[in-house]
TORZA-317646 format. One line per 10 residues: number of its first residue (from 1); their letters; for each residue z, x, y of N, C-alpha, C. Coordinates in pm, 1 decimal. Example, Ala and Ser with C-alpha at 12.3 -4.5 7.8 and 13.67 -1.06 7.14 Angstrom:
! TORZA-317646
1) AS) 780.0/1319.0/-569.0/780.0/1230.0/-450.0/780.0/1320.0/-330.0 | 708.0/1285.0/-225.0/714.0/1367.0/-106.0/787.0/1290.0/3.0 .
END
This chain:
! TORZA-317646
1) XXXXXXXXXX) 0.0/84.0/-117.8/0.0/0.0/0.0/0.0/88.7/124.5 | -85.6/56.5/219.4/-96.8/132.0/343.6/-23.8/54.5/452.2 | 60.1/124.4/525.5/131.1/59.3/636.0/74.4/108.6/767.9 | 80.3/22.6/863.3/32.8/57.5/997.0/132.8/150.3/1063.3 | 84.8/243.9/1144.3/178.5/331.3/1216.0/261.1/249.9/1313.9 | 381.9/294.8/1340.2/465.8/219.8/1435.4/402.2/218.8/1573.2 | 418.7/109.8/1640.3/364.9/99.0/1775.4/472.1/138.6/1874.3 | 429.3/195.5/1983.1/523.8/230.3/2089.2/505.4/131.2/2202.2 | 613.7/93.2/2258.3/610.5/-0.9/2369.5/639.0/76.2/2496.9 | 549.4/63.8/2591.9/572.1/126.0/2721.8/582.9/16.7/2826.2 .
11) XXXXXXXXXX) 662.7/42.4/2923.1/678.1/-52.1/3031.9/568.5/-24.9/3133.5 | 487.9/-124.3/3165.1/381.3/-99.5/3262.7/439.6/-70.4/3400.9 | 372.6/18.0/3471.6/416.7/52.6/3607.2/388.0/-63.1/3701.0 | 481.1/-90.7/3785.7/460.0/-192.5/3888.4/401.6/-123.9/4011.2 | 336.1/-199.7/4092.9/270.1/-144.1/4211.1/368.2/-68.5/4300.0 | 491.4/-115.8/4311.4/587.7/-48.4/4398.4/643.4/79.1/4335.1 | 614.6/104.0/4206.0/661.1/224.5/4138.5/559.9/338.1/4147.7 | 441.3/310.2/4198.5/333.1/407.4/4204.2/294.1/429.9/4349.6 | 270.5/556.6/4384.7/238.5/590.5/4523.6/102.9/659.7/4531.8 | 34.2/639.5/4642.4/-89.6/711.5/4671.5/-53.3/845.2/4735.8 .
21) XXXXXXXXXX) -151.5/932.9/4748.1/-128.3/1062.0/4813.6/-82.7/1042.4/4958.4 | -140.2/945.0/5025.8/-101.2/918.9/5164.8/44.2/872.9/5172.8 | 86.1/789.5/5079.8/225.0/742.8/5078.4/320.5/857.5/5047.4 | 281.4/945.1/4954.9/363.7/1062.0/4922.2/373.8/1153.1/5043.9 | 262.7/1174.6/5113.1/263.1/1259.5/5232.4/360.1/1206.2/5337.1 | 357.5/1076.6/5357.2/449.5/1015.8/5453.9/594.2/1029.1/5406.5 | 616.4/1004.2/5278.3/750.8/1010.7/5220.8/808.8/1152.1/5230.1 | 725.4/1253.4/5199.8/771.2/1392.2/5202.1/752.8/1458.1/5338.4 | 687.7/1388.1/5430.7/660.3/1437.9/5565.1/581.5/1568.4/5561.7 | 470.9/1564.7/5484.0/379.3/1677.6/5474.8/237.0/1623.0/5486.6 .
31) XXXXXXXXXX) 139.0/1708.6/5516.2/0.4/1661.5/5525.1/-52.4/1613.4/5389.7 | -143.5/1517.8/5392.0/-204.5/1465.3/5269.8/-272.9/1578.2/5192.7 | -336.2/1668.1/5264.8/-404.1/1781.6/5199.6/-305.7/1862.6/5116.0 | -185.5/1882.7/5166.5/-82.9/1956.9/5092.6/-43.4/1882.6/4965.4 | -34.3/1751.0/4973.8/-2.2/1670.9/4855.1/-106.6/1696.7/4747.5 | -234.9/1693.0/4784.6/-342.6/1716.8/4688.5/-335.9/1858.7/4631.6 | -308.4/1955.4/4715.8/-300.3/2094.4/4669.9/-182.9/2114.2/4573.6 | -66.1/2060.4/4608.0/50.6/2072.6/4519.8/25.6/2002.9/4386.1 | -38.4/1888.5/4389.7/-67.9/1814.9/4266.6/-166.9/1893.5/4180.3 | -268.2/1952.1/4242.3/-367.6/2029.2/4167.2/-304.8/2151.3/4100.5 .
41) XXXXXXXXXX) -203.0/2209.3/4164.8/-133.4/2326.0/4108.0/-23.7/2285.7/4010.2 | 1.8/2155.1/3999.3/105.2/2107.9/3907.8/245.0/2108.9/3967.1 | 255.2/2132.9/4096.6/386.0/2135.5/4161.5/438.3/1995.5/4192.5 | 349.2/1900.3/4203.7/386.8/1759.2/4217.2/327.0/1686.2/4097.2 | 409.3/1620.5/4018.1/356.1/1548.9/3902.1/270.6/1430.4/3946.1 | 154.1/1418.3/3884.5/63.4/1309.6/3919.9/-26.0/1276.4/3801.9 | -94.5/1165.3/3815.7/-191.1/1121.8/3715.7/-322.1/1096.6/3788.3 | -430.1/1145.9/3731.4/-561.9/1119.6/3790.1/-617.4/993.3/3727.4 | -664.5/905.7/3812.0/-732.9/784.1/3769.4/-868.7/788.9/3837.0 | -968.6/831.2/3760.6/-1100.0/852.4/3821.3/-1091.1/966.1/3921.0 .
51) XXXXXXXXXX) -1129.0/940.1/4044.0/-1123.3/1041.4/4149.3/-992.1/1038.0/4227.4 | -903.1/949.1/4191.4/-779.1/929.0/4267.4/-658.4/981.6/4191.2 | -558.8/1024.4/4265.2/-431.2/1064.0/4205.6/-327.4/958.1/4239.8 | -241.0/935.5/4145.6/-128.2/845.7/4168.1/-1.2/920.0/4130.7 | 105.5/887.1/4201.5/232.2/957.3/4187.6/342.6/856.8/4157.5 | 432.6/894.3/4069.8/547.0/810.1/4037.9/649.5/820.7/4150.3 | 697.1/705.4/4195.9/797.7/706.9/4302.2/924.9/775.6/4254.1 | 963.4/752.3/4129.0/1083.5/816.0/4073.8/1068.4/968.1/4071.2 | 948.7/1016.2/4039.2/925.0/1160.7/4037.6/933.2/1218.4/4178.6 | 884.2/1146.4/4277.1/890.9/1194.6/4414.0/1035.4/1196.0/4463.9 .
61) XXXXXXX) 1113.6/1097.5/4423.8/1255.5/1096.1/4459.7/1327.3/1215.9/4397.4 | 1288.7/1252.3/4275.3/1347.9/1368.1/4209.2/1310.3/1497.1/4281.7 | 1187.7/1505.4/4331.2/1143.7/1622.6/4408.6/1229.8/1637.2/4533.1 | 1257.5/1527.4/4600.5/1338.3/1531.2/4722.8/1482.3/1573.1/4688.0 | 1534.5/1520.1/4578.0/1671.7/1553.2/4538.3/1691.2/1701.1/4510.0 | 1594.4/1760.1/4440.1/1611.0/1901.4/4402.7/1572.4/1997.1/4515.3 | 1510.9/1939.5/4619.9/1480.8/2018.7/4738.6/1361.8/2099.2/4721.3 .
END
């Protein structure tokens, strides 16, 4: 008998949990260009969706906390 692999349940992100580069720039008080550069270097965690990057609000709050 073959069993199906277990499924994982993820909580979908709500619109208020995801930020654009412009929103991150305003939140961190840095230029949008810097946000893109930091994300490209992996210094700011982000996800690419097509040509756009999206940032987790919780991750940005953690960046601010650690300074």
